[in-house]
N, C-alpha and C positions, 0 to 999 in steps of 0.2 A: 025638478026636471036635473038640478045642479048634484043632488044628493044620488040619483040613479047614475050619474056619469061617474061621480066618484066612486060608487060602489063597483061599476064595471070595471073601472081603472084598477081597483083593488084587486078583483079576481084576476084580471089580466095578469097583475104582478104575481100572484099566487101560483098562478098557474106556470109561471117560467119554470124550465127545468134547472136544475141544479147544475153549477160549472162542472166541466168534465174532469175526470181524476188524470193528473199529469205527474210527471216526474218534475221535482223542484231543483234537484241538484244532486250531485255525488260528492262524497267525501272519501279520497281525494278526487280533484276533479280529474276527468278522464277525457281526454281528446288526444289527436295525433301529436300535439306539441307538450303534452304533460310529462312530468319527470317520472322515470320509472318507478315502479313498487320495489319494495325490498321482499325478501324471499318469505317473510311473515306478515306482511301489511294486510288488514282487512281492507274491504270495500262497502261503503254503506250508500244505499240509494234513500234519497229523501222525496216523499210524494206530497201532492198539495194538500191531501186530506188524510184523516185517520184511515188505516186499512185493515181488512181482516186477516189476523194472523194465518187462519187455516187456508187463506188462499196463496199463501208462499209456500211453493214446493220446489223441488228439483226440476220440475217441468217449467213451472211459471218464472223462477229466477234461476238462470243456468250460466256457469262459467264454460266454455268450449275452447279446446286448441284449434290450431289451423287446419286440422284435419276434421273437424266439427265434433271430436269426442269429448264427452263430459270429464271437467276436471273435479277431483273429490274435494269437499271442503265441508264446512258447518254453516248452515243457515239460521239466523236468528231474526225475529220480527217482533216489533212492539210500536204501538201507538202509530207514527207515520213513517217508519223506517224499515228496511230489510238490510242485514249485514251478512256479507260472505267472509267468513274466517277461514284461511288457508291452513292446511296442517303443516306443521314446520319441519323442517329437514332434521333429520336425527344422523344420518350418513355423514363420514368425513368429507364426501365430495360435494355434499349438499344439493345431491339431486334426487332425493326420495320422498321430498315434500309435495304440498300441491302445485307450487310453482317450481318449473324448472329454470335455472339461471339462463338469462338472455332471450327467455321464450316470448312469444306474443299471444295473447288469448283476447275472445270477445265476451263481453258480460251481455246476455240477452234476458230482457225483460218481457214477458209475455202480455200483450194488451188487445183490446177488442179487434178483431171479433171472435177471437179465441175462447172457448168456453172456459178453459183454465188459466184465464188472465189473472193478474193481480186486481183485486177487487177492494173498493171502499167499504166502509161498516154499512152502508144503505146498499150495497149489491151493484154500485156501478163498476164497471170494468176500466183497467186504465185504457185511456182515449186511443191511444197508438201504440204498438210494440216500440221497444227501443233496445239499440244495440251499442255498446260502448267498446272502443279498443283499450286494451290491457296490454302495457309492455312492463317486463321483469327485468330487473337490472341484472348485468352480467356479474362475474365474479369480481372482477376489477372495479366495478362501478358501486363502490361502498361509499357512504358518507365518511367525511374527514374524521379520522380518529377511531374508526371502529374498524376490527379486522377481517370483518366478513359483511356482506349486505344482508344483515339481519338488525331489526330495530330493538333496542332494549325495551324491556317492560317499564312502564310508567309508575313503578311502586318504588318505596323507600326502604323495602327489606335490605338488610345486608347479606353480602353472598358469603353463606357458610355451609359446611356438612352439617345436616340436622343429628343430632344423637339418636342412637337407635334403641328401641325398646327392648329390654333383656331378653324377651321370649323371640324377638326378631333375630337376634344375634345367635342363630344356631344354623351349623353347616350340615345338610344330610350328606354322609359319608359317599353315597353312590353318586349323587349329584350336586356336587358343592357349588352353589352359586350364591354370591354377596351382592346384596342390593343397598345401595347408598343414595341417599336422598338430598338434595340441595335445596337451597331456598330460591335459586334464581335458574332459568335454562341454562344450560351449557352449551358452550361453542363447540359443535361436533366435532371440527378438526383437532381440538385438544384433547379429546377423550381417547386416549392411546392407551397400551399397556404400560408404558413407561411413566403414566401419571399416577401410577397407585404403587404402593410397596407393599407386598403380600408377604408374610414371614410365617413359618409354621415355629411355633416356639418348641425348641428342642436344644439339645446339648450336642453340638452347638445349633444354634438358630439356621433355618432353612429358608433362604428367600425362592419364592414360587414366581413362575411366569404364568400368568392367566392364559387360558386357552383363547378366550374372545373377551372384549371389552366394547360395550355397546350402550346408547342411549335407549331407553324403552319406555314408551308412553304408557299410561294406564287411563282407565274411564274417569278416575279421580283426578289425576294430573297427566292432561293431555299436551303439555307445552315442554317436556322434555327435561325435567329436574333428576329424574332418578336413573342411576347407571347400574347396569347389571354385569357383574364380574363373573365369570365362568371357568373355574379351576378344572374342570374336565373330571371323570371319574378316575383317571390315572394322572395325579399330579406330575408336573415338570419344573424341574430347577431352573432358575435364569441361566444357567449354562448349557440347557438342552438335556440334562440327565433326567431320567424317567424316576420316579419313586413309588414304593408301594402306596395302595390306597390308603387316604386318611383314617385314622382309627379312631373310634369314637372315644370321647374324652380328651381328644388334643385341643389343643388353642392355635387359632389363627390370627395374628394381628394385621390388621389393615390400617395403613397411612397414606396421606396424599402427598404426591410429590412435590417439590418445592423448585422456584426458579423456572428455567427452560423447560422443565418435565410438569409444570402444574396445570391442571385443568383450568380453564377460563370462562367466563360468562360472556354475553353478547358484547359486552364494552370492552373485553380483552383483559379484565383484571382478574387476578387470581382470588380464591377465597380466603377469608379470615382464617389463620391456622387454627388447627383444631387437634387435640389429644388423638392417638391411634385408637381404634375401636378393636376390641377383642371378640372372637366368635367362636363358639364351642361347636365342636364336631359332634353330631349324634348320628346313632345308627340307621341306616335305612336310606329312602329316597324322599322323604318327606319332613316337612317344618312345621312345628306346633305354632299355629297362629295365636291361639289362647288355650289356656290349660287351667285346671284347678286339681288339687289345692296349689297355689303358687304365691309367694311373696307375703304370706301373712294376711290375706285377704279375708275379710270376715264374710259370712252369709248372713243374709237379713231377709225380712218380709217387710214390703214398703206397703203393704195393704193391711195386715193384720199384726196382732202381738201373738201369734200362734206359735207353739214349738217349733223350732227350726232344726238346723243342721250346723254342725261345727267340723273343724279341721282336727281329727284325732287319730292316732296311730298312723299318721301320714296318709289318711284317707278321709272321706266325708262321712260322718256318722251323726245320727240324731243327736242334738243337745238335750239329754233328759238324765235325770238325777234321781234316786230313789228319794231323798228328803224334800222334794218338791211336790210331793203328793201325786195322786192318781188324776187329777184334773176332773174331778166327777160333779163339781159344781158348774162347769161351763165358764165361760167368759163373763168376768164381772165388768160390767161398764155402766155404772149408774147415771140415769138421767135425771135424778133429783137427790137432795140431802138423804142420807141412809144412815141407819146406824147398825152395826155388826156388832151383834151380842150373842155368845155360845148359847146353842140351843133355841134361839127364837128365829122366827122366818123373816125372810126378808127378799125383796125384789131385787133380782141382779141386773135389772136394767132393760130386759127386753120383755117384761111381763110375768117372766117365769119366777115363781116363788120358792125358795130353796132355803135350806137349814144346814148350819155347820155340821161337821161330823166330830161332836164332842168340842173340844177347844180348838179343832183345826178347821179352815177354810180351804179346802183343796180345789183352787181355781184353775182352771186352763191358761188365762192371763188376766191381768188386773190393769184397768184402763179408766181413771177417774179424770174426766174432762174438767176443764176451766169452769168456774162458776159452781161446782157441786162440792159439797163437804161431806165426808165419811167419817162417822164418828165410831171409833173402836173401843169397846169397853172391856177391859180386863178384869177377870174375877181373881177367885184364890189361885188358879194356875195360869201359866201364859197363854196368851193367844197366838196362833200362829196363822198367817196369811201365806198361802203357798200358791206358787205360779209355775207350771210346766214350761210356760212360754216366758214372756217378758211383763215388765211392770212399767207403767206410765202414770205418773201423779201429775196432772196439770191443774188439778184443782187443789183442794185441803185435805189432809189426813189429820184427824184430831185425836190423840190418845189420850184415854181415861184410864191411868194405872199408878200404881205405887211404885216407884223407882227401886230396883233391885241393886245389890253389889255387883260392880264389875267383875267378872270372872277373871282368875289370874291368868297371866298370859303364858301361853307355852309354844314350842317351836312350830307343833301343827295340832290343829283343834277340831275335833269333829263338829261339823255344824249343827248336827243334831243336839248334841250337848250346848252349845251355843244358844240355840233356840229355846232350849227348855231352861234356860238360867236367866232370860229377861222377860220382862212383862209381855211385851209385843214383839214378835220376829215377822220380817218379810222376806220370804226366801223364795228365790226363783232362779231356774235355769237359764233363762236368758237375761238380757240388760235390764238392768234397774234405772228408770231415769225419772228425777224429781225435777220438774219445772216450776211446780206450784210451792206447796209449803206443808211441813209436817212439823205439828206443835203437840206439846202435852200438857196437862194441867199439873203436873208434878214439878216442883221447885227445883231448880239446878242445885245440886250437891255433888261436889267432889267424891269420884269413887262410887257414884251410883249411876244406873242408866235406866231407860225405859225402852228402848229400841235397838234391835239388830237389823241390818240391811245386808243380806248374804246374797251374793250372785255367782253362777257358775261361768258369768260372761265378764260383764264390766258394770260399774256403778257411775252415772253422771249426774253430778249434783250442781244444779243450775238454780236451786232454791233452798230456803233455810231448813235445817234439820234439829233435832232437840239436842241439847246439851250432852255431851260424851256418848253420842250414837255409835254404837259398834258396827263397824263396816268390815265385810268380810268377803274377798273376791278369790275364787280359786285359783291357785298359781296355773299359769298355762305358758303359751310361748313368749309372752309379754310379761314384765315383770308386774308383780301386784301394784306397786306403786303407779304404773302407768295405766292400770286398768281401772283406777279410781280417779276419775276427773272432777274439775270443779273445786269450789271452796268448801273444804271439809269442816271448818270451825273448830270447836273442842271435840272432835271424834276421836274415837280409837279404834286403829286398824288391828284385825287379827288375821291370821293366816289359816284359813279352814280346810277342811278335807271333806269332800263330798263322795258320793257312792254312786258309780255309773250304773245307769239302766234305768227300767220304769218301775215305780212303785208296784206294789201287789194291785191287781185288779185294774190297773191303768190300761185304756184303750182310747187312743186319740190319732190324729193326723198329723204328722210333721211336714212343714213347708218350708223352704227358703229359696232364695234367689241369689244368685251370684252378683257381684258388683258389675257394673258395665265396664266392658273392655273394647278399647279402640282395634278395629282390624285393619292389616296392612292396605295401603293405597294400591297396592300392585295385585290384588286378590279379589276377586269377585264369588269365591265359592270355596267351601272346605269340607272334609270329610270328618264326622264324628266318631270318636272312639271312646267307649265306654268301658272302663276298665275293672273287672270283677264286680258288675253290678248285681243286686239282689233280684230276683225275678219280681218281687212287688215294688220295686221302685219304678217311679213314673219320671221321666225327663222331659221337659219342653224348652224350646228356644225362640227368642223374639229379637228383632233388630230396630235401631233407630238411627235416623241421619244424624250426622255432626252438626252441632249447632252453628247456624252462620255467623254468629259473632264470636263465639268461643270454640273454635273447631276441635279442641282437646276434651270437649263435653258432648254428650248426645244432647239432641234436640228432644226434650221430652213435653214440648207443647201438645195441646189437643189435637189428635189426628195425625201426629207424627210417629207414634210408637207402633209398631207392628203387633199383630196378636200372637199370643203364645200358641206354637203350633207343636205336635208329639215328635220327641226325637228317639231313634233307636240307634242301637251301635252299628256302625257302618253307613248310616245315611249320609248322603250329600245335601248340602242346604248351599242356598244361592243369597247372596246378599249385595248391596250396592257397595262397592270399593270405596273404602275409608269411612264406612260406617260402624256403629258399635253394636255389640252382641252379648246378651246375657241369657243364663240359663235358669230355669226352676226345677227343684227337685222337691219330690212330695212322695209319701210314703205312709202307712198305716203302722202304728206300733201297738202291740199287744204283750201284756205281761206274760211271760211263760214261752213267747216265740221268738225265735230267732230275729235280731233287730236288724234293719235295712241298712244297705252300706253299699258306697261306692268308692272304689279305691283311687280312681282318677277319672278326670273327664278332659278329653283334648279334642280340639279342631285343628285338623292338619290340612297342609294345601294339596294333599292328593291322598 
């Protein structure tokens, strides 16, 4: 009988309904006696249990004015709280934000029996609706020491003008607008034309008066750290005299005012002094957000070692050289130890058995993985390992050869002659990277060598190479010494000459990716301009958000990088403001056919 009573009591307790969902508190406290909120203060409502974020809408949590009209703002919800974030004021009168100075509002939180009430995770509605009075500070009700009723951000960043990227420092002649970004929100009353010194560099210099200066929000930066300075299509001197339109090629200097003319942050402090920024006037009404070629950026392929593109003749061209072969043996990527002997069949790594072309091994690319040994046996004549693309040695390359005399050095040496003078030559159009080890059975003898490493791009030495290896990198925009990286040991550097173009019979696809480039925080779209593209050239684009921990780098974690999308000249692409973009170029190369080309790729703001 006792067990039955206990069982009934337990069932009775299990049948008890859960406690109702209620509002625990607000931050700051909201009642008729509460201190007024500043113009950028958020309001957070805390509940007694975790809530469904999807139940938080502008209908269930609403700030209304005295006439019952909804006040704009941003709602955020998580765990057991909801926050209303007001839009800060940007006008010098401080009356264009969510809150009006001195105004009174009501914060309404919908509860039962409304179907759109805030709900707990188990579906319970807020037990009863709630309404809280909200009073906003007048312009003269500011905390002691602050110049306005605006609360400074709680971060520790110093207040300074961020340096602009070179591509951002362009002024379209028809619509010259300068964008300056600071590290802290700007006090709106301090953002006036007198706070900026705009000078047209000329003889003598001419000081300009902006047509308009204002704080502008962006999707990526909604708190007001960006200033737009509009010079107007017809610039005006500070004395009111109009000038001819800015001419392409001109330079405009932008400096910050000092003392009483300085911009201020919410604390009333001026920024740390910074040097003037120089802006280049360009033709038209658009600004290049990103462009290639630019700044010596090298194109690459992060997925394969296939033949790529390079900057050549101030344009983008396939990186191909006659001396690097026709690529007919495909990609050499062995999965087990293998011997390369002229005339003897071997597995190139994918189950395909191939054989050399005499003493030449014309690969598309070479990739020796870690833990794999490739033995190269040189006979009576030199052996040449050729790559139309790149070479990556992470495993071991073992050379069985008799050392030959080092060729006499001269100002320029044809790479074909160098390759013919050494027992083993590794010649590539793309970069050569040695992460593993290259060794030889030949004893080290001064004046003799067994290996040539020759590249039309770069040589990166992270592992050992044989004594007196010949290193040869084609002269390009960088000095040859800069194109050979790592520990060279007792190597000998030669200045080679390559022949641009495909080898006879070559037929393969070239592919490359531009580096990731940051997009401005005040743009969320751009127009593509492909200058002089070949008909067979294919271009695609993809974006990635900024890394949350390192905002100067893209976030490349799984699921964050967008897919590649085809791009044609004149297409408009949309992207999140402040994200990163890159482009893919691909085209087929055939000996005897015109080579693909692209003179320039630009993404402009219109």
